[in-house]
C-alpha positions in Angstrom: -16.3 73.1 -7.1 -19.0 74.9 -5.1 -18.1 77.2 -2.2 -19.2 75.9 1.2 -19.4 79.0 3.4 -21.5 79.3 6.4 -24.6 81.3 5.6 -23.6 84.1 8.2 -20.2 84.5 6.6 -19.7 87.5 4.2 -17.3 87.0 1.3 -15.7 90.3 0.9 -13.4 89.7 -2.2 -13.5 86.8 -4.6 -10.9 86.1 -7.2 -11.4 83.0 -9.2 -11.6 80.0 -6.7 -10.1 82.3 -3.8 -12.1 84.3 -1.5 -11.7 86.5 1.8 -14.1 86.1 4.5 -14.6 87.4 8.0 -12.6 85.5 10.7 -14.4 82.7 12.4 -13.3 82.3 16.1 -13.4 78.4 15.6 -10.3 78.9 13.3 -8.1 80.6 16.0 -6.4 77.1 16.9 -5.9 76.4 13.3 -4.1 79.8 12.7 -2.0 79.3 15.8 -0.9 75.8 14.6 0.7 77.4 11.5 3.5 79.0 13.3 6.4 76.6 13.4 9.2 78.4 15.4 9.8 81.3 17.9 11.4 83.1 15.1 8.4 82.8 12.8 6.2 84.0 15.7 8.5 87.0 16.3 8.2 88.0 12.7 4.4 87.4 12.7 3.5 88.9 16.0 6.4 90.5 17.8 4.5 91.4 20.9 3.1 87.8 21.5 5.1 85.5 23.6 5.6 82.0 22.6 4.0 79.5 22.3 1.1 80.8 20.1 -2.3 79.7 21.1 -5.8 80.1 20.1 -6.4 82.5 22.9 -3.4 84.6 21.9 -4.7 84.7 18.3 -8.1 85.9 19.6 -6.3 88.5 21.7 -4.9 90.2 18.7 -8.5 91.3 17.7 -8.9 94.9 18.8 -12.4 96.5 19.0 -12.2 97.9 15.4 -10.1 95.2 13.8 -10.9 93.3 10.7 -9.4 89.8 10.9 -9.9 87.9 7.6 -9.4 84.4 6.5 -8.4 83.4 3.0 -9.9 80.3 1.4 -10.1 78.3 -1.8 -13.2 76.8 -3.1 -13.5 73.1 -2.2 -11.0 73.3 0.9 -12.6 73.5 4.4 -9.5 74.8 6.2 -8.3 78.4 5.5 -5.2 78.9 3.5 -4.2 82.2 5.1 -5.0 84.8 7.8 -4.3 88.6 8.2 -5.9 91.7 9.8 -6.8 94.9 8.3 -7.2 97.6 11.2 -7.6 101.3 11.2 -4.6 103.5 12.2 -5.4 105.5 15.3 -7.1 108.9 14.4 -6.6 108.2 10.7 -9.9 106.9 9.4 -8.9 106.3 6.0 -5.4 104.8 6.7 -5.5 101.1 7.3 -2.7 98.8 8.8 -2.2 95.4 7.8 -0.9 92.8 10.5 -0.4 89.2 11.4 -0.3 88.1 7.8 0.4 84.3 7.4 -0.1 81.5 4.9 -0.7 77.9 6.0 2.8 76.2 6.0 2.0 73.5 3.3 0.8 76.3 1.0 3.8 78.5 1.1 6.0 79.3 -1.9 3.4 79.0 -4.6 2.2 82.6 -4.8 -0.7 82.5 -2.4 0.8 85.3 -0.3 0.6 87.6 -3.2 -2.9 86.4 -4.0 -4.0 87.1 -0.4 -2.3 90.6 -0.4 -3.9 91.6 -3.6 -7.4 90.6 -2.4 -6.9 92.4 0.9 -5.8 95.6 -1.1 -9.0 95.3 -3.1 -11.0 94.9 0.1 -9.2 98.0 1.7 -9.5 100.3 -1.3 -12.7 99.3 -2.9 -14.8 98.0 -0.2 -13.6 100.1 2.8 -12.6 103.3 1.0 -9.1 103.4 2.3 -6.8 106.0 1.1 -3.6 104.2 2.3 -2.6 100.8 3.6 0.6 100.3 5.7 2.6 97.7 7.3 5.8 97.0 9.1 8.1 94.0 8.5 11.5 92.6 9.8 14.1 93.4 7.2 15.4 89.8 7.5 11.8 88.5 6.2 12.9 88.7 2.6 10.1 86.6 1.3 7.4 88.8 2.9 9.2 92.0 1.6 9.2 90.6 -1.9 5.7 89.7 -1.7 4.6 93.1 -0.4 6.7 95.0 -3.1 5.2 92.7 -5.9 1.7 93.9 -4.9 2.6 97.6 -5.0 3.9 98.4 -1.5 6.8 100.7 -1.4 9.5 101.2 1.3 8.4 104.2 3.5 11.3 104.3 6.1 12.4 102.4 9.1 11.7 102.4 12.7 13.1 100.8 15.8 10.9 99.0 18.3 11.7 97.2 21.5 9.8 93.9 22.0 9.7 92.2 25.4 9.4 88.9 23.7 12.9 89.1 22.5 14.4 91.5 25.1 15.9 93.8 22.5 15.2 96.6 19.9 14.6 95.5 16.4 14.9 97.5 13.2 11.6 97.4 11.2 10.9 98.3 7.6 7.7 100.4 7.0 5.9 99.8 3.8 2.9 101.5 2.3 0.7 101.8 -0.7 -1.8 104.6 -1.5 -5.1 104.5 -3.3 -3.7 106.4 -6.2 -0.9 103.8 -6.8 -3.4 100.9 -6.2 -5.7 102.4 -8.9 -2.9 102.8 -11.3 -1.6 99.2 -10.8 -5.1 97.8 -11.2 -5.6 99.9 -14.4 -2.4 98.6 -15.7 -3.4 94.9 -14.9 -6.6 95.4 -16.9 -4.8 97.0 -19.9 -2.3 94.2 -20.4 
C-alpha cells in the first residue's frame, strides 16, 4: 500500500510499513480519546488532570518539544504518540514522554516498534548521547517494553502529583548511544 502523508509532513523514520512523523495538531483529539481511565491518564501524564482533552494534549508541547505520531501505511489514523524532548541544559540528552498506543492496537508489539523507531530518530537523526524516561513501577507492560528495546533501570525518584494528591515512586530508565549502537550492531549480525 502507498503512504498517504500530507506533503508538509516529514517522515523521520521508516521501518517496513511503519513510520514516525511530526505531530499534526488535528490529531490531538484522537490522542486524547485513547485514554480509557483516570489511572491510565495518571500513568501517561501524571501532571494532567482528568479528563484528557485535545487542549490538554496540545498543552504538553513545550517550546522545544518534538511530539511524534506513529503510523502504518494504509491506515489514516495514527497508531501511537510520544514526545522526544531535550533535557534542560543537557543538549544531547533527550527525554521521552507521553508514550501511548491506540487501545485497539495494544498487546501486539507495536509499542516496541514505536520505541525502536523513536530511538533511531533520537540517536541517528538528532545525535542524542542519551535518552531517558520515568515510568510508574506498576506499569509492568511499559517497563517490559522499554527493557526489550535496551533501556536499563537507572534508579528511582519520588514525585508529588496534584492530580492524585500524593507522592509516587517512579522508576528512571535510560539508554546511551553506545548501548544503542551495540544493540543495533547485534541485530544486523544475527
